[in-house]
C-alpha positions as CSV (number, residue, x, y, z in Angstrom):
1,M,0.1,0.0,-0.1
2,K,0.8,3.8,-0.6
3,D,1.0,6.3,2.2
4,Y,-1.4,9.5,1.2
5,L,-2.0,12.5,3.0
6,I,-5.0,14.1,2.6
7,E,-6.1,17.6,3.2
8,R,-9.8,18.2,4.5
9,H,-11.8,21.2,4.6
10,I,-14.1,20.9,7.0
11,P,-15.3,24.8,8.6
12,G,-14.8,24.7,12.1
13,A,-13.6,21.3,12.4
14,D,-11.5,23.3,15.1
15,A,-14.1,24.0,17.4
16,L,-15.6,20.4,17.7
17,T,-16.1,18.6,21.0
18,P,-14.6,15.5,21.8
19,D,-17.7,13.5,21.7
20,Q,-18.2,14.8,17.8
21,L,-14.6,13.9,17.1
22,R,-15.1,10.7,18.5
23,D,-18.5,10.1,16.1
24,A,-16.6,11.4,13.2
25,A,-13.8,8.6,14.0
26,A,-16.3,6.2,14.3
27,H,-18.2,7.2,11.4
28,S,-15.1,6.8,9.5
29,N,-13.9,3.8,10.7
30,A,-17.6,2.0,9.8
31,V,-17.1,3.4,6.1
32,L,-13.3,2.0,6.5
33,A,-14.4,-1.7,7.6
34,Q,-17.3,-1.3,4.4
35,L,-14.1,-0.6,2.2
36,G,-12.5,-3.7,3.1
37,P,-8.7,-4.1,3.6
38,G,-7.3,-1.7,0.8
39,I,-7.4,1.6,2.6
40,K,-6.3,2.3,6.0
41,W,-6.6,5.4,8.3
42,V,-3.2,5.8,10.0
43,D,-3.8,9.5,12.2
44,S,-4.8,12.9,11.7
45,V,-4.3,16.4,13.2
46,I,-6.5,19.4,13.7
47,V,-5.9,22.6,12.2
48,K,-8.0,25.6,11.7
49,D,-11.0,24.9,9.6
50,G,-10.0,20.9,8.8
51,T,-7.7,18.5,9.3
52,V,-5.0,16.6,7.7
53,C,-5.3,12.6,7.6
54,H,-2.8,10.1,6.8
55,Y,-4.1,7.5,4.9
56,Q,-2.6,4.1,3.6
57,A,-4.3,2.9,0.4
58,E,-3.6,0.4,-2.7
59,N,-5.0,3.9,-4.9
60,E,-5.9,7.4,-4.4
61,D,-9.7,5.9,-6.1
62,L,-10.1,4.1,-2.2
63,I,-9.2,7.7,-0.9
64,R,-11.8,9.3,-2.9
65,E,-14.9,6.6,-2.4
66,H,-14.1,6.8,1.7
67,A,-14.4,10.5,1.3
68,R,-17.6,10.1,-1.1
69,I,-19.4,7.6,1.1
70,S,-18.6,9.3,4.6
71,G,-18.9,12.7,3.6
72,F,-15.6,14.0,4.8
73,P,-14.2,15.8,1.7
74,A,-10.5,14.7,0.3
75,N,-9.7,18.2,-0.9
76,K,-6.2,17.5,-1.8
77,I,-4.5,13.7,-1.8
78,T,-0.7,13.7,-1.7
79,E,1.3,10.5,-1.9
80,I,4.4,10.7,0.3
81,K,7.4,9.7,-1.0
82,G,9.7,9.8,2.1
83,G,10.0,11.1,5.5
84,L,12.6,13.6,7.5
85,S,12.5,14.5,11.0
86,P,15.4,15.4,13.7
87,A,16.8,12.2,13.9
88,S,17.3,12.2,10.2
89,A,20.3,14.8,11.0
90,S,22.2,11.6,12.8
91,A,21.5,8.9,10.5
């Protein structure tokens, strides 16, 4: 599977309550289960008016299908080509 970053523009996402975030995660998980093993949600960060999500998927079409079914937009999908961190300086 390939790694992707998905930018989701969701006005007010940064003001969602813990209960609303839990419900959104549960809804996303249900759609992922429906789509099968070719797509996996790794994690997300909440930013002003949106989220940035890390997914693993066989292809971009599965990410778009998850967005369509879940109702969570996938405004920008970018394949991750590598990583870099502070520890990279000593590698």
